[in-house]
N, C-alpha and C positions, 0 to 999 in steps of 0.2 A: 594549418594544423589546429585542431581543436583540443583543448585541454579540459578533461573532465575529472572530477573527484567523485568516485563512485565507491561506496562502502568503505571509505577511509583510504582508498588507494588512488593515486594519480594515474591517469591514462592520457596519452597523446594519440589522437586519432586523426587520420588524414581523410576527413569526410566533409561533405558540403555542410556549412553552418545551418542550413535549413532542414537538415535531416531530423526527423522526430527522435526524441530521446529513446523511445521504445525500440527503434531499429538499431540505434547505436548500442544499446544494452544487449539486445538479442543477437544481432548479426556481427557486431564488432567485438563485443566483450564476452559473448557466450553466456550471458545471464538471461536465461529463458523463463524465469519464474513469472515475470510480468507478461500478461497475455494480450494479444490483439483481439479485440472484440468487435467494435463498431468503426473505429477509425475517426470518430467524430466527438469524442469526449462525452458520450452519453451513457455508456454502460459501466465504466469504472474498472474493467478487467485489467487495464494497463497502469493502474495507480502505483506511483512511487512517491517518495518524500523528497522534496527539494527544500532545503533549509528547514526541515521539520514539518513542512506543509504538504498535505496530500495534493498531488498534481497528476493530471492525466498525461501520461507519457506519449500517447499516440498523436497528440496535437502540439506538444511543446517542442520547439526546435532546440537542438543542442546549443545554439548560440545564446539562448535564454538562460541556460543553466551553467554556462562556463564560469568557473570560479566559485560555484556554490556546491555545497555537499549534497549529493544525490544518494539516497538510500533505497535499496531494493528489498524485496521479500527475502532474498537469500540472507541478507544481513539481519533483518528483523527477527527471523525465526531461528537463527544460528545459536541463540542462547545468550549472547552478550547484551541484548537489549531487554531490560527488565519488563517493560510494558509489552513489547512484542512477545516475549516468552509467556507472559500471563494470558495474552489474547490467544496465542497458539494453544496453550494448555486448555483454555476454556472451549476453544473450537473442537478439540478432540473430545473433551468431556461431554459436550452437548451434541456430538456427532453431527456437526453442522454440514460438512461437505456431503453432497450427493454426487453430482457428476464431477464437481471440483473445479470446473473451468474458471469460475469467477472468484474463487477463494483467495488467491493472492491479493487481488484488488480489494476484496472485502476486509481481509486482515490488515492491509496497509491503511485503509480508511479508518477502521476501528482503532488501530494503534495511534494514528495521528489525533483522532478525536479524544481518546483517553489521555494522551499527553497534553492536550490543550486544557483539560479540566484543572481547577484548583485541587491541590493535594487533598485526598480524602473525600472529594465530592462524589456522591453517588448519583449518576444520571437517571433521569426518569425515562420511562419507555418512550415518551414523545421526543425527548432529547436524543435518544439513541436512534429512533426512526428518522429524525431530521438529519442527523449526522451521516447516516448510512443511505440516505435517499438517492444519492448519485451512483449507487452501485446496484446493478440489476442481477438478480439470481433467477435464471430461467427455470430452475427446479422448485423455486418458491419456498426456500428454507428460511424465510424472514423471521418466523417466530424463534427458530433455533439461533439465528444470528443475534437477535435482540437478547435472548437469554445468555448467550456466550459473552456478549459485550458487558452485560450487567454483572455476570460472574467474574469477568476479568477486573472490572472496577472494584468489586468487593475484595478480590484477592490483593489488589494494590493498595487498599485503604490502610 
């Protein structure tokens, strides 16, 4: 039995400890906001937070997160997460999503990045680009992503 703490709730799952977190979330818990993109931790579509850090769920086994808090896009954009709410609002304001497939991973990476900054710090464009470099957007909305992250940082200052 594997015990996972996801979005503040404990879950007991009868799954192989080597199962990627992504599949435990999607197949066992019905949390389908995190997407399967590449399966090799290269695109970022599957990004979740583990202990507050952005992690690629497609290659992280559930055994590696047992006993650690896992946060998904569903919790970050539900309104209870101040930083997630600011990022989500900025995403809408800047009309970031085009096809939308990568957006949950993008928002999760942006939220983890902004939470890692000292309070009030306004990131430079280069810092935003570096923080978001692990997330691929096939539609190429990178300028809007950068603008939305900067907007969220300003809103949080």
